[in-house]
CHARMM internal coordinates of N, CA and C (Angstrom, degrees):
IC EDIT
DIST 1 N 1 CA 1.4470
DIST 1 CA 1 C 1.5464
ANGL 1 N 1 CA 1 C 107.01
DIST 1 C 2 N 1.3232
ANGL 1 CA 1 C 2 N 117.46
DIHE 1 N 1 CA 1 C 2 N 138.39
DIST 2 N 2 CA 1.4381
ANGL 1 C 2 N 2 CA 121.91
DIHE 1 CA 1 C 2 N 2 CA -177.63
DIST 2 CA 2 C 1.5335
ANGL 2 N 2 CA 2 C 109.04
DIHE 1 C 2 N 2 CA 2 C -81.99
DIST 2 C 3 N 1.3597
ANGL 2 CA 2 C 3 N 115.02
DIHE 2 N 2 CA 2 C 3 N 163.04
DIST 3 N 3 CA 1.4367
ANGL 2 C 3 N 3 CA 119.25
DIHE 2 CA 2 C 3 N 3 CA 179.79
DIST 3 CA 3 C 1.5090
ANGL 3 N 3 CA 3 C 111.92
DIHE 2 C 3 N 3 CA 3 C -62.65
DIST 3 C 4 N 1.3682
ANGL 3 CA 3 C 4 N 117.07
DIHE 3 N 3 CA 3 C 4 N -30.18
DIST 4 N 4 CA 1.4652
ANGL 3 C 4 N 4 CA 120.92
DIHE 3 CA 3 C 4 N 4 CA 176.62
DIST 4 CA 4 C 1.5254
ANGL 4 N 4 CA 4 C 109.85
DIHE 3 C 4 N 4 CA 4 C -65.34
DIST 4 C 5 N 1.3166
ANGL 4 CA 4 C 5 N 117.36
DIHE 4 N 4 CA 4 C 5 N -39.11
DIST 5 N 5 CA 1.4771
ANGL 4 C 5 N 5 CA 121.02
DIHE 4 CA 4 C 5 N 5 CA 179.74
DIST 5 CA 5 C 1.5380
ANGL 5 N 5 CA 5 C 109.32
DIHE 4 C 5 N 5 CA 5 C -67.90
DIST 5 C 6 N 1.3503
ANGL 5 CA 5 C 6 N 117.10
DIHE 5 N 5 CA 5 C 6 N -39.89
DIST 6 N 6 CA 1.4454
ANGL 5 C 6 N 6 CA 118.73
DIHE 5 CA 5 C 6 N 6 CA 176.91
DIST 6 CA 6 C 1.5340
ANGL 6 N 6 CA 6 C 110.86
DIHE 5 C 6 N 6 CA 6 C -61.33
DIST 6 C 7 N 1.3442
ANGL 6 CA 6 C 7 N 115.51
DIHE 6 N 6 CA 6 C 7 N -41.84
DIST 7 N 7 CA 1.4585
ANGL 6 C 7 N 7 CA 119.87
DIHE 6 CA 6 C 7 N 7 CA 179.72
DIST 7 CA 7 C 1.5377
ANGL 7 N 7 CA 7 C 110.88
DIHE 6 C 7 N 7 CA 7 C -63.43
DIST 7 C 8 N 1.3003
ANGL 7 CA 7 C 8 N 116.82
DIHE 7 N 7 CA 7 C 8 N -44.57
DIST 8 N 8 CA 1.4843
ANGL 7 C 8 N 8 CA 118.45
DIHE 7 CA 7 C 8 N 8 CA 178.75
DIST 8 CA 8 C 1.5281
ANGL 8 N 8 CA 8 C 110.52
DIHE 7 C 8 N 8 CA 8 C -62.99
DIST 8 C 9 N 1.3022
ANGL 8 CA 8 C 9 N 118.02
DIHE 8 N 8 CA 8 C 9 N -40.11
DIST 9 N 9 CA 1.4694
ANGL 8 C 9 N 9 CA 121.31
DIHE 8 CA 8 C 9 N 9 CA 179.41
DIST 9 CA 9 C 1.5235
ANGL 9 N 9 CA 9 C 110.56
DIHE 8 C 9 N 9 CA 9 C -65.00
DIST 9 C 10 N 1.3220
ANGL 9 CA 9 C 10 N 118.34
DIHE 9 N 9 CA 9 C 10 N -41.08
DIST 10 N 10 CA 1.4340
ANGL 9 C 10 N 10 CA 121.57
DIHE 9 CA 9 C 10 N 10 CA -179.85
DIST 10 CA 10 C 1.5290
ANGL 10 N 10 CA 10 C 110.98
DIHE 9 C 10 N 10 CA 10 C -69.27
DIST 10 C 11 N 1.3167
ANGL 10 CA 10 C 11 N 117.61
DIHE 10 N 10 CA 10 C 11 N -37.64
DIST 11 N 11 CA 1.4730
ANGL 10 C 11 N 11 CA 119.01
DIHE 10 CA 10 C 11 N 11 CA 177.10
DIST 11 CA 11 C 1.5175
ANGL 11 N 11 CA 11 C 110.57
DIHE 10 C 11 N 11 CA 11 C -66.67
DIST 11 C 12 N 1.3387
ANGL 11 CA 11 C 12 N 116.72
DIHE 11 N 11 CA 11 C 12 N -38.86
DIST 12 N 12 CA 1.4516
ANGL 11 C 12 N 12 CA 120.39
DIHE 11 CA 11 C 12 N 12 CA 176.94
DIST 12 CA 12 C 1.5322
ANGL 12 N 12 CA 12 C 110.17
DIHE 11 C 12 N 12 CA 12 C -61.71
DIST 12 C 13 N 1.3300
ANGL 12 CA 12 C 13 N 116.12
DIHE 12 N 12 CA 12 C 13 N -41.37
DIST 13 N 13 CA 1.4901
ANGL 12 C 13 N 13 CA 119.62
DIHE 12 CA 12 C 13 N 13 CA 179.90
DIST 13 CA 13 C 1.5166
ANGL 13 N 13 CA 13 C 108.98
DIHE 12 C 13 N 13 CA 13 C -64.03
DIST 13 C 14 N 1.3306
ANGL 13 CA 13 C 14 N 117.87
DIHE 13 N 13 CA 13 C 14 N -40.82
DIST 14 N 14 CA 1.4894
ANGL 13 C 14 N 14 CA 119.18
DIHE 13 CA 13 C 14 N 14 CA 179.94
DIST 14 CA 14 C 1.5110
ANGL 14 N 14 CA 14 C 109.37
DIHE 13 C 14 N 14 CA 14 C -66.38
DIST 14 C 15 N 1.3273
ANGL 14 CA 14 C 15 N 118.28
DIHE 14 N 14 CA 14 C 15 N -40.62
DIST 15 N 15 CA 1.4529
ANGL 14 C 15 N 15 CA 121.66
DIHE 14 CA 14 C 15 N 15 CA 178.14
DIST 15 CA 15 C 1.5103
ANGL 15 N 15 CA 15 C 110.42
DIHE 14 C 15 N 15 CA 15 C -58.21
DIST 15 C 16 N 1.3480
ANGL 15 CA 15 C 16 N 116.89
DIHE 15 N 15 CA 15 C 16 N -48.80
DIST 16 N 16 CA 1.4585
ANGL 15 C 16 N 16 CA 120.45
DIHE 15 CA 15 C 16 N 16 CA 179.94
DIST 16 CA 16 C 1.5438
ANGL 16 N 16 CA 16 C 110.93
DIHE 15 C 16 N 16 CA 16 C -61.92
DIST 16 C 17 N 1.3288
ANGL 16 CA 16 C 17 N 117.13
DIHE 16 N 16 CA 16 C 17 N -39.00
DIST 17 N 17 CA 1.4588
ANGL 16 C 17 N 17 CA 122.06
DIHE 16 CA 16 C 17 N 17 CA 177.95
DIST 17 CA 17 C 1.5251
ANGL 17 N 17 CA 17 C 111.46
DIHE 16 C 17 N 17 CA 17 C -61.02
DIST 17 C 18 N 1.3447
ANGL 17 CA 17 C 18 N 114.49
DIHE 17 N 17 CA 17 C 18 N -43.77
DIST 18 N 18 CA 1.4653
ANGL 17 C 18 N 18 CA 119.80
DIHE 17 CA 17 C 18 N 18 CA -179.01
DIST 18 CA 18 C 1.5350
ANGL 18 N 18 CA 18 C 111.97
DIHE 17 C 18 N 18 CA 18 C -69.95
DIST 18 C 19 N 1.3275
ANGL 18 CA 18 C 19 N 115.96
DIHE 18 N 18 CA 18 C 19 N -22.72
DIST 19 N 19 CA 1.4787
ANGL 18 C 19 N 19 CA 120.24
DIHE 18 CA 18 C 19 N 19 CA 177.47
DIST 19 CA 19 C 1.5387
ANGL 19 N 19 CA 19 C 110.35
DIHE 18 C 19 N 19 CA 19 C -80.71
DIST 19 C 20 N 1.3184
ANGL 19 CA 19 C 20 N 117.28
DIHE 19 N 19 CA 19 C 20 N -3.53
DIST 20 N 20 CA 1.4562
ANGL 19 C 20 N 20 CA 120.01
DIHE 19 CA 19 C 20 N 20 CA 176.88
DIST 20 CA 20 C 1.5012
ANGL 20 N 20 CA 20 C 115.11
DIHE 19 C 20 N 20 CA 20 C 101.74
DIST 20 C 21 N 1.2960
ANGL 20 CA 20 C 21 N 118.47
DIHE 20 N 20 CA 20 C 21 N 7.28
DIST 21 N 21 CA 1.4536
ANGL 20 C 21 N 21 CA 121.01
DIHE 20 CA 20 C 21 N 21 CA 176.25
DIST 21 CA 21 C 1.5276
ANGL 21 N 21 CA 21 C 107.51
DIHE 20 C 21 N 21 CA 21 C -66.64
DIST 21 C 22 N 1.3216
ANGL 21 CA 21 C 22 N 117.32
DIHE 21 N 21 CA 21 C 22 N 139.53
DIST 22 N 22 CA 1.4279
ANGL 21 C 22 N 22 CA 121.23
DIHE 21 CA 21 C 22 N 22 CA -173.89
DIST 22 CA 22 C 1.5501
ANGL 22 N 22 CA 22 C 113.75
DIHE 21 C 22 N 22 CA 22 C -68.71
DIST 22 C 23 N 1.2990
ANGL 22 CA 22 C 23 N 116.84
DIHE 22 N 22 CA 22 C 23 N -47.01
DIST 23 N 23 CA 1.4585
ANGL 22 C 23 N 23 CA 119.87
DIHE 22 CA 22 C 23 N 23 CA -175.41
DIST 23 CA 23 C 1.5249
ANGL 23 N 23 CA 23 C 109.40
DIHE 22 C 23 N 23 CA 23 C -137.58
DIST 23 C 24 N 1.3104
ANGL 23 CA 23 C 24 N 117.98
DIHE 23 N 23 CA 23 C 24 N 137.53
DIST 24 N 24 CA 1.4562
ANGL 23 C 24 N 24 CA 122.96
DIHE 23 CA 23 C 24 N 24 CA 173.60
DIST 24 CA 24 C 1.5146
ANGL 24 N 24 CA 24 C 106.72
DIHE 23 C 24 N 24 CA 24 C -123.16
DIST 24 C 25 N 1.3349
ANGL 24 CA 24 C 25 N 115.73
DIHE 24 N 24 CA 24 C 25 N 145.21
DIST 25 N 25 CA 1.4391
ANGL 24 C 25 N 25 CA 121.43
DIHE 24 CA 24 C 25 N 25 CA -177.03
DIST 25 CA 25 C 1.5103
ANGL 25 N 25 CA 25 C 109.09
DIHE 24 C 25 N 25 CA 25 C -119.23
DIST 25 C 26 N 1.3472
ANGL 25 CA 25 C 26 N 115.51
DIHE 25 N 25 CA 25 C 26 N 133.34
DIST 26 N 26 CA 1.4377
ANGL 25 C 26 N 26 CA 122.35
DIHE 25 CA 25 C 26 N 26 CA 176.29
DIST 26 CA 26 C 1.5323
ANGL 26 N 26 CA 26 C 107.90
DIHE 25 C 26 N 26 CA 26 C -123.30
DIST 26 C 27 N 1.3345
ANGL 26 CA 26 C 27 N 117.49
DIHE 26 N 26 CA 26 C 27 N 134.30
DIST 27 N 27 CA 1.4671
ANGL 26 C 27 N 27 CA 121.75
DIHE 26 CA 26 C 27 N 27 CA 179.59
DIST 27 CA 27 C 1.5009
ANGL 27 N 27 CA 27 C 107.61
DIHE 26 C 27 N 27 CA 27 C -118.03
DIST 27 C 28 N 1.3513
ANGL 27 CA 27 C 28 N 117.02
DIHE 27 N 27 CA 27 C 28 N 134.48
DIST 28 N 28 CA 1.4576
ANGL 27 C 28 N 28 CA 122.27
DIHE 27 CA 27 C 28 N 28 CA 175.89
DIST 28 CA 28 C 1.5317
ANGL 28 N 28 CA 28 C 107.72
DIHE 27 C 28 N 28 CA 28 C -152.34
DIST 28 C 29 N 1.3045
ANGL 28 CA 28 C 29 N 115.50
DIHE 28 N 28 CA 28 C 29 N 133.82
DIST 29 N 29 CA 1.4596
ANGL 28 C 29 N 29 CA 122.89
DIHE 28 CA 28 C 29 N 29 CA 175.90
DIST 29 CA 29 C 1.5325
ANGL 29 N 29 CA 29 C 111.47
DIHE 28 C 29 N 29 CA 29 C 51.69
DIST 29 C 30 N 1.3462
ANGL 29 CA 29 C 30 N 115.78
DIHE 29 N 29 CA 29 C 30 N 41.17
DIST 30 N 30 CA 1.4384
ANGL 29 C 30 N 30 CA 119.88
DIHE 29 CA 29 C 30 N 30 CA 178.35
DIST 30 CA 30 C 1.4942
ANGL 30 N 30 CA 30 C 115.37
DIHE 29 C 30 N 30 CA 30 C 76.00
DIST 30 C 31 N 1.3293
ANGL 30 CA 30 C 31 N 115.64
DIHE 30 N 30 CA 30 C 31 N 5.45
DIST 31 N 31 CA 1.4517
ANGL 30 C 31 N 31 CA 121.62
DIHE 30 CA 30 C 31 N 31 CA -179.44
DIST 31 CA 31 C 1.5280
ANGL 31 N 31 CA 31 C 108.93
DIHE 30 C 31 N 31 CA 31 C -105.19
DIST 31 C 32 N 1.2925
ANGL 31 CA 31 C 32 N 117.98
DIHE 31 N 31 CA 31 C 32 N 136.64
DIST 32 N 32 CA 1.4416
ANGL 31 C 32 N 32 CA 123.16
DIHE 31 CA 31 C 32 N 32 CA 179.41
DIST 32 CA 32 C 1.5311
ANGL 32 N 32 CA 32 C 109.03
DIHE 31 C 32 N 32 CA 32 C -113.59
DIST 32 C 33 N 1.3490
ANGL 32 CA 32 C 33 N 116.05
DIHE 32 N 32 CA 32 C 33 N 124.28
DIST 33 N 33 CA 1.4585
ANGL 32 C 33 N 33 CA 120.03
DIHE 32 CA 32 C 33 N 33 CA 178.49
DIST 33 CA 33 C 1.5084
ANGL 33 N 33 CA 33 C 109.87
DIHE 32 C 33 N 33 CA 33 C -123.14
DIST 33 C 34 N 1.3323
ANGL 33 CA 33 C 34 N 116.51
DIHE 33 N 33 CA 33 C 34 N 132.30
DIST 34 N 34 CA 1.4622
ANGL 33 C 34 N 34 CA 120.77
DIHE 33 CA 33 C 34 N 34 CA 176.41
DIST 34 CA 34 C 1.4968
ANGL 34 N 34 CA 34 C 108.62
DIHE 33 C 34 N 34 CA 34 C -104.89
DIST 34 C 35 N 1.3249
ANGL 34 CA 34 C 35 N 115.71
DIHE 34 N 34 CA 34 C 35 N 130.84
DIST 35 N 35 CA 1.4538
ANGL 34 C 35 N 35 CA 121.79
DIHE 34 CA 34 C 35 N 35 CA 176.64
DIST 35 CA 35 C 1.5091
ANGL 35 N 35 CA 35 C 110.16
DIHE 34 C 35 N 35 CA 35 C -110.00
DIST 35 C 36 N 1.3198
ANGL 35 CA 35 C 36 N 115.87
DIHE 35 N 35 CA 35 C 36 N 134.57
DIST 36 N 36 CA 1.4569
ANGL 35 C 36 N 36 CA 121.96
DIHE 35 CA 35 C 36 N 36 CA 175.54
DIST 36 CA 36 C 1.5071
ANGL 36 N 36 CA 36 C 107.43
DIHE 35 C 36 N 36 CA 36 C -113.59
DIST 36 C 37 N 1.3363
ANGL 36 CA 36 C 37 N 119.88
DIHE 36 N 36 CA 36 C 37 N 169.15
DIST 37 N 37 CA 1.4279
ANGL 36 C 37 N 37 CA 121.50
DIHE 36 CA 36 C 37 N 37 CA -179.80
DIST 37 CA 37 C 1.5399
ANGL 37 N 37 CA 37 C 113.05
DIHE 36 C 37 N 37 CA 37 C -52.17
DIST 37 C 38 N 1.2927
ANGL 37 CA 37 C 38 N 118.00
DIHE 37 N 37 CA 37 C 38 N -31.90
DIST 38 N 38 CA 1.4537
ANGL 37 C 38 N 38 CA 120.61
DIHE 37 CA 37 C 38 N 38 CA 178.30
DIST 38 CA 38 C 1.5234
ANGL 38 N 38 CA 38 C 112.88
DIHE 37 C 38 N 38 CA 38 C -69.27
DIST 38 C 39 N 1.3534
ANGL 38 CA 38 C 39 N 116.24
DIHE 38 N 38 CA 38 C 39 N -19.19
DIST 39 N 39 CA 1.4698
ANGL 38 C 39 N 39 CA 120.89
DIHE 38 CA 38 C 39 N 39 CA -177.30
DIST 39 CA 39 C 1.5646
ANGL 39 N 39 CA 39 C 110.92
DIHE 38 C 39 N 39 CA 39 C -98.17
DIST 39 C 40 N 1.2742
ANGL 39 CA 39 C 40 N 118.48
DIHE 39 N 39 CA 39 C 40 N 18.14
DIST 40 N 40 CA 1.4665
ANGL 39 C 40 N 40 CA 121.26
DIHE 39 CA 39 C 40 N 40 CA -175.70
DIST 40 CA 40 C 1.5082
ANGL 40 N 40 CA 40 C 110.90
DIHE 39 C 40 N 40 CA 40 C -55.99
DIST 40 C 41 N 1.3095
ANGL 40 CA 40 C 41 N 119.01
DIHE 40 N 40 CA 40 C 41 N -45.61
DIST 41 N 41 CA 1.4598
ANGL 40 C 41 N 41 CA 122.89
DIHE 40 CA 40 C 41 N 41 CA 178.66
DIST 41 CA 41 C 1.5098
ANGL 41 N 41 CA 41 C 112.66
DIHE 40 C 41 N 41 CA 41 C -57.65
DIST 41 C 42 N 1.3332
ANGL 41 CA 41 C 42 N 115.98
DIHE 41 N 41 CA 41 C 42 N -43.55
DIST 42 N 42 CA 1.4624
ANGL 41 C 42 N 42 CA 120.91
DIHE 41 CA 41 C 42 N 42 CA 178.55
DIST 42 CA 42 C 1.5105
ANGL 42 N 42 CA 42 C 110.85
DIHE 41 C 42 N 42 CA 42 C -61.73
DIST 42 C 43 N 1.3256
ANGL 42 CA 42 C 43 N 117.98
DIHE 42 N 42 CA 42 C 43 N -41.67
DIST 43 N 43 CA 1.4646
ANGL 42 C 43 N 43 CA 120.92
DIHE 42 CA 42 C 43 N 43 CA 177.43
DIST 43 CA 43 C 1.5080
ANGL 43 N 43 CA 43 C 111.01
DIHE 42 C 43 N 43 CA 43 C -66.02
DIST 43 C 44 N 1.3106
ANGL 43 CA 43 C 44 N 118.44
DIHE 43 N 43 CA 43 C 44 N -40.46
DIST 44 N 44 CA 1.4717
ANGL 43 C 44 N 44 CA 121.87
DIHE 43 CA 43 C 44 N 44 CA 177.92
DIST 44 CA 44 C 1.5180
ANGL 44 N 44 CA 44 C 110.83
DIHE 43 C 44 N 44 CA 44 C -62.26
DIST 44 C 45 N 1.3649
ANGL 44 CA 44 C 45 N 116.78
DIHE 44 N 44 CA 44 C 45 N -40.57
DIST 45 N 45 CA 1.4606
ANGL 44 C 45 N 45 CA 120.65
DIHE 44 CA 44 C 45 N 45 CA 176.97
DIST 45 CA 45 C 1.5232
ANGL 45 N 45 CA 45 C 111.70
DIHE 44 C 45 N 45 CA 45 C -65.35
DIST 45 C 46 N 1.3250
ANGL 45 CA 45 C 46 N 117.44
DIHE 45 N 45 CA 45 C 46 N -38.77
DIST 46 N 46 CA 1.4275
ANGL 45 C 46 N 46 CA 121.15
DIHE 45 CA 45 C 46 N 46 CA 177.89
DIST 46 CA 46 C 1.5666
ANGL 46 N 46 CA 46 C 110.61
DIHE 45 C 46 N 46 CA 46 C -62.33
DIST 46 C 47 N 1.3201
ANGL 46 CA 46 C 47 N 115.51
DIHE 46 N 46 CA 46 C 47 N -41.50
DIST 47 N 47 CA 1.4889
ANGL 46 C 47 N 47 CA 120.10
DIHE 46 CA 46 C 47 N 47 CA 178.20
DIST 47 CA 47 C 1.5128
ANGL 47 N 47 CA 47 C 108.81
DIHE 46 C 47 N 47 CA 47 C -63.95
DIST 47 C 48 N 1.3090
ANGL 47 CA 47 C 48 N 118.40
DIHE 47 N 47 CA 47 C 48 N -43.10
DIST 48 N 48 CA 1.4602
ANGL 47 C 48 N 48 CA 121.44
DIHE 47 CA 47 C 48 N 48 CA 178.74
DIST 48 CA 48 C 1.5353
ANGL 48 N 48 CA 48 C 111.36
DIHE 47 C 48 N 48 CA 48 C -61.01
DIST 48 C 49 N 1.3275
ANGL 48 CA 48 C 49 N 115.64
DIHE 48 N 48 CA 48 C 49 N -40.46
DIST 49 N 49 CA 1.4711
ANGL 48 C 49 N 49 CA 117.90
DIHE 48 CA 48 C 49 N 49 CA 179.85
DIST 49 CA 49 C 1.5202
ANGL 49 N 49 CA 49 C 111.32
DIHE 48 C 49 N 49 CA 49 C -66.66
DIST 49 C 50 N 1.3536
ANGL 49 CA 49 C 50 N 116.37
DIHE 49 N 49 CA 49 C 50 N -37.11
DIST 50 N 50 CA 1.4589
ANGL 49 C 50 N 50 CA 118.20
DIHE 49 CA 49 C 50 N 50 CA 177.03
DIST 50 CA 50 C 1.5075
ANGL 50 N 50 CA 50 C 110.75
DIHE 49 C 50 N 50 CA 50 C -67.82
DIST 50 C 51 N 1.3236
ANGL 50 CA 50 C 51 N 117.97
DIHE 50 N 50 CA 50 C 51 N -38.74
DIST 51 N 51 CA 1.4669
ANGL 50 C 51 N 51 CA 121.21
DIHE 50 CA 50 C 51 N 51 CA 179.43
DIST 51 CA 51 C 1.5243
ANGL 51 N 51 CA 51 C 110.88
DIHE 50 C 51 N 51 CA 51 C -65.26
DIST 51 C 52 N 1.3097
ANGL 51 CA 51 C 52 N 118.11
DIHE 51 N 51 CA 51 C 52 N -35.98
DIST 52 N 52 CA 1.4431
ANGL 51 C 52 N 52 CA 120.93
DIHE 51 CA 51 C 52 N 52 CA 179.97
DIST 52 CA 52 C 1.5146
ANGL 52 N 52 CA 52 C 114.20
DIHE 51 C 52 N 52 CA 52 C -72.41
DIST 52 C 53 N 1.3430
ANGL 52 CA 52 C 53 N 118.06
DIHE 52 N 52 CA 52 C 53 N -19.98
DIST 53 N 53 CA 1.4626
ANGL 52 C 53 N 53 CA 121.64
DIHE 52 CA 52 C 53 N 53 CA -179.10
DIST 53 CA 53 C 1.5631
ANGL 53 N 53 CA 53 C 110.46
DIHE 52 C 53 N 53 CA 53 C -96.47
DIST 53 C 54 N 1.3075
ANGL 53 CA 53 C 54 N 117.74
DIHE 53 N 53 CA 53 C 54 N -2.40
DIST 54 N 54 CA 1.4726
ANGL 53 C 54 N 54 CA 118.93
DIHE 53 CA 53 C 54 N 54 CA 178.31
DIST 54 CA 54 C 1.5125
ANGL 54 N 54 CA 54 C 109.94
DIHE 53 C 54 N 54 CA 54 C -68.39
DIST 54 C 55 N 1.3130
ANGL 54 CA 54 C 55 N 115.71
DIHE 54 N 54 CA 54 C 55 N 144.78
DIST 55 N 55 CA 1.4651
ANGL 54 C 55 N 55 CA 121.07
DIHE 54 CA 54 C 55 N 55 CA -178.84
DIST 55 CA 55 C 1.5166
ANGL 55 N 55 CA 55 C 110.35
DIHE 54 C 55 N 55 CA 55 C -76.57
DIST 55 C 56 N 1.3215
ANGL 55 CA 55 C 56 N 116.96
DIHE 55 N 55 CA 55 C 56 N -42.28
DIST 56 N 56 CA 1.4688
ANGL 55 C 56 N 56 CA 119.71
DIHE 55 CA 55 C 56 N 56 CA -177.43
DIST 56 CA 56 C 1.5243
ANGL 56 N 56 CA 56 C 109.41
DIHE 55 C 56 N 56 CA 56 C -88.58
DIST 56 C 57 N 1.3188
ANGL 56 CA 56 C 57 N 117.79
DIHE 56 N 56 CA 56 C 57 N 144.21
DIST 57 N 57 CA 1.4708
ANGL 56 C 57 N 57 CA 120.52
DIHE 56 CA 56 C 57 N 57 CA 177.62
DIST 57 CA 57 C 1.5066
ANGL 57 N 57 CA 57 C 110.57
DIHE 56 C 57 N 57 CA 57 C -65.67
DIST 57 C 58 N 1.3245
ANGL 57 CA 57 C 58 N 114.87
DIHE 57 N 57 CA 57 C 58 N 150.47
DIST 58 N 58 CA 1.4568
ANGL 57 C 58 N 58 CA 120.50
DIHE 57 CA 57 C 58 N 58 CA -178.81
DIST 58 CA 58 C 1.5206
ANGL 58 N 58 CA 58 C 109.01
DIHE 57 C 58 N 58 CA 58 C -68.90
DIST 58 C 59 N 1.3012
ANGL 58 CA 58 C 59 N 117.02
DIHE 58 N 58 CA 58 C 59 N 142.00
DIST 59 N 59 CA 1.4746
ANGL 58 C 59 N 59 CA 121.05
DIHE 58 CA 58 C 59 N 59 CA 178.43
DIST 59 CA 59 C 1.5071
ANGL 59 N 59 CA 59 C 108.87
DIHE 58 C 59 N 59 CA 59 C -73.17
DIST 59 C 60 N 1.3074
ANGL 59 CA 59 C 60 N 115.52
DIHE 59 N 59 CA 59 C 60 N 150.83
DIST 60 N 60 CA 1.4671
ANGL 59 C 60 N 60 CA 122.13
DIHE 59 CA 59 C 60 N 60 CA 178.04
DIST 60 CA 60 C 1.5310
ANGL 60 N 60 CA 60 C 107.16
DIHE 59 C 60 N 60 CA 60 C -107.46
DIST 60 C 61 N 1.3221
ANGL 60 CA 60 C 61 N 114.78
DIHE 60 N 60 CA 60 C 61 N 125.98
DIST 61 N 61 CA 1.4821
ANGL 60 C 61 N 61 CA 119.64
DIHE 60 CA 60 C 61 N 61 CA 179.15
DIST 61 CA 61 C 1.5107
ANGL 61 N 61 CA 61 C 110.03
DIHE 60 C 61 N 61 CA 61 C -92.10
END
COOR INIT
IC SEED 1 N 1 CA 1 C
IC BUILD
């Protein structure tokens, strides 16, 4: 899976978390991580780390 796909998956997990879903699961490199509403900040940091490792600059809307 590419880093772009990981980023999309993580953003989707955050979206579901913000919609009130109890638990979201993200898998990367054979590792499974479950995020709960209490882990929102950790998920946001994960997304930031994925964004910082992307080769192409983020688009501006």
